[in-house]
C-alpha positions in Angstrom: 0.0 0.0 0.0 1.3 3.5 -0.9 1.7 5.8 2.1 -0.3 9.0 1.5 -0.1 12.2 3.6 -3.5 13.9 3.3 -4.4 17.6 3.3 -5.5 19.4 6.4 -9.2 19.9 7.2 -10.9 22.2 9.7 -14.0 21.2 11.6 -16.3 23.7 13.4 -19.0 22.8 15.9 -21.2 25.3 17.8 -22.3 23.9 21.1 -23.8 25.1 24.4 -22.5 22.3 26.6 -19.6 22.8 29.0 -17.7 19.6 28.1 -15.9 19.7 24.8 -16.2 16.4 23.0 -14.7 14.6 20.0 -16.6 11.8 18.3 -15.4 8.9 16.2 -18.5 9.5 14.0 -17.2 13.0 13.0 -13.8 11.6 12.2 -15.4 8.9 10.0 -17.9 11.2 8.3 -15.2 13.7 7.3 -12.6 11.3 5.9 -10.1 11.3 8.8 -10.2 7.5 9.0 -9.3 7.0 5.4 -7.1 3.8 5.3 -5.2 5.1 2.3 -3.8 7.9 4.4 -0.8 7.4 6.6 -1.2 10.8 8.2 -4.2 13.2 8.0 -4.5 16.3 10.1 -7.3 18.6 11.1 -8.7 20.8 13.8 -11.9 21.4 15.7 -13.3 24.6 17.3 -16.0 24.7 19.9 -17.9 28.1 20.2 -20.1 28.6 23.2 -23.5 30.2 22.3 -24.0 32.4 25.4 -20.5 33.7 26.1 -19.1 33.6 22.5 -15.9 32.1 23.9 -14.2 29.3 22.0 -11.7 26.4 22.4 -9.9 24.6 19.7 -7.5 21.7 19.2 -5.4 20.3 16.4 -5.2 16.6 15.7 -3.7 14.0 13.4 -4.8 10.4 12.6 -1.6 8.5 12.2 -1.0 4.9 10.9 2.3 3.3 11.7 3.3 0.2 9.6 0.5 1.1 7.3 -0.9 -1.9 5.3 0.9 -4.5 7.4 -0.4 -6.9 10.1 1.5 -4.7 12.6 -0.4 -1.5 11.6 -1.2 0.7 14.6 -3.5 3.7 14.4 -3.7 6.5 16.8 -5.0 10.0 17.3 -2.5 12.7 18.2 -3.9 15.7 20.0 -2.3 19.1 20.3 -3.7 22.0 22.2 -3.1 24.5 25.0 -4.9 23.8 28.3 -5.6 26.8 30.6 -6.2 26.2 34.3 -9.6 27.7 35.2 -8.3 28.9 38.5 -4.7 30.0 38.1 -4.8 30.8 34.4 -1.6 28.8 33.9 -1.2 27.5 30.3 0.1 24.0 29.4 0.9 22.8 25.9 -0.5 19.3 25.5 0.7 16.8 22.9 -0.2 13.1 23.4 -1.7 10.1 21.6 -5.0 8.2 22.0 -5.0 4.7 20.4 -7.7 3.7 17.9 -8.9 0.1 17.6 -11.5 -1.5 15.4 -14.3 -4.1 15.7 -16.1 -5.7 12.7 -19.4 -4.2 11.5 -22.6 -6.2 11.0 -22.7 -5.8 7.2 -18.9 -5.9 6.6 -16.2 -3.4 7.2 -15.1 -2.2 10.6 -16.0 0.3 13.3 -13.3 2.5 15.0 -13.2 3.2 18.7 -11.1 5.5 20.9 -9.2 3.7 23.7 -9.4 5.9 26.9 -5.8 6.8 27.9 -6.7 8.0 31.5 -6.2 6.5 34.9 -8.9 6.6 37.6 -7.9 5.9 41.2 -4.5 4.7 39.9 -6.0 2.2 37.5 -5.6 2.5 33.7 -9.0 2.8 32.0 -8.4 1.5 28.4 -12.1 1.5 27.7 -13.3 1.5 24.1 -15.6 4.4 23.5 -17.1 6.4 20.6 -16.8 9.8 22.2 -14.0 11.4 24.3 -14.4 14.5 26.5 -12.1 17.2 27.7 -11.4 16.3 31.3 -9.1 18.8 33.0 -6.0 18.9 30.8 -6.8 15.6 29.0 -9.3 13.9 26.8 -10.9 10.6 27.9 -14.1 8.7 28.4 -17.2 10.1 30.3 -16.7 7.5 33.1 -13.3 8.8 34.0 -14.6 12.4 33.8 -17.7 11.5 35.8 -19.7 13.3 33.1 -23.5 12.8 33.2 -24.4 11.3 29.8 -28.0 12.4 30.1 -27.1 16.1 30.5 -24.5 16.1 27.7 -25.7 13.8 24.9 -29.1 12.3 25.6 -31.2 15.4 25.7 -32.4 17.5 22.8 -30.4 17.6 19.6 -27.7 15.1 20.7 -29.8 12.1 21.6 -29.1 9.3 19.1 -32.7 8.2 18.6 -33.6 5.5 21.1 -30.0 4.2 21.4 -27.3 5.9 23.5 -23.6 5.2 23.8 -24.1 3.5 27.2 -26.6 1.1 25.7 -23.9 0.0 23.1 -21.2 -0.2 25.8 -23.4 -2.3 28.1 -24.4 -4.7 25.2 -20.7 -5.2 24.3 -19.8 -5.9 28.0 -22.4 -8.7 28.1 -20.9 -10.6 25.2 -19.2 -13.9 26.4 -18.7 -15.3 22.9 -19.0 -13.7 19.5 -19.5 -16.8 17.3 -20.9 -20.3 17.8 -20.7 -22.9 15.0 -19.6 -20.1 12.7 -22.6 -17.9 13.4 -22.9 -14.7 15.5 -24.3 -15.4 19.0 -27.5 -13.7 20.1 -25.8 -11.2 22.3 -23.2 -10.3 19.7 -26.0 -9.7 17.1 -27.8 -7.5 19.6 -24.7 -5.4 20.1 -24.2 -5.1 16.3 -27.8 -3.9 15.8 -27.5 -1.3 18.6 -24.2 0.0 17.3 -25.5 0.3 13.7 -28.6 2.1 14.9 -26.6 4.6 16.9 -24.2 5.2 13.9 -27.2 5.8 11.6 -28.9 8.1 14.0 -25.8 10.2 14.4 -25.5 10.9 10.7 -29.2 11.9 10.6 -28.9 14.3 13.6 -25.7 15.8 12.2 -27.5 16.7 9.0 -30.5 18.2 10.8 -28.5 20.6 12.9 -26.3 21.7 10.0 -23.0 20.8 11.5 -20.1 22.4 9.6 -16.8 20.7 9.2 
């Protein structure tokens, strides 16, 4: 496979919530998960409706050992974090691993791997959305973010399926295949995941998200 370095894209999202969030669905929809690209960069800007203040980050999706069994994909985040109390600024530059699981009708689904530690224990949870938690980005559980307040209400509810629904269904899987066929719990997880993915694209179109 030929290694390709892709052009930079800018994504803009207007939100009213307090927690900045980055979704794997946005990366996919806007071509940042293109497997033909060894390195593709972009940025995202959050603008708050009431105050007019904004935050932004730069990121790159990088594939090491592209096209080989040893291929490893990760998201590199670059931004400046400002302490809300002292005003001290810290330049952040770190990676978040990306992993895949098979889709129900072929292909694969990407997930972020939460890089944070909670109570001294590495998280490593696979999630579709990561949130700004202090200086870092990680899963909502590590940040103790109320999902209902952030992404279930109003515009950001994914139909009748939420990310916790998908996460719970995956945790209940004991075995993916039996006699060459998907097990009942694995089929349920795939249905929920596909439904949430499809709902996201519909919602993004309705609210006119600009990327």
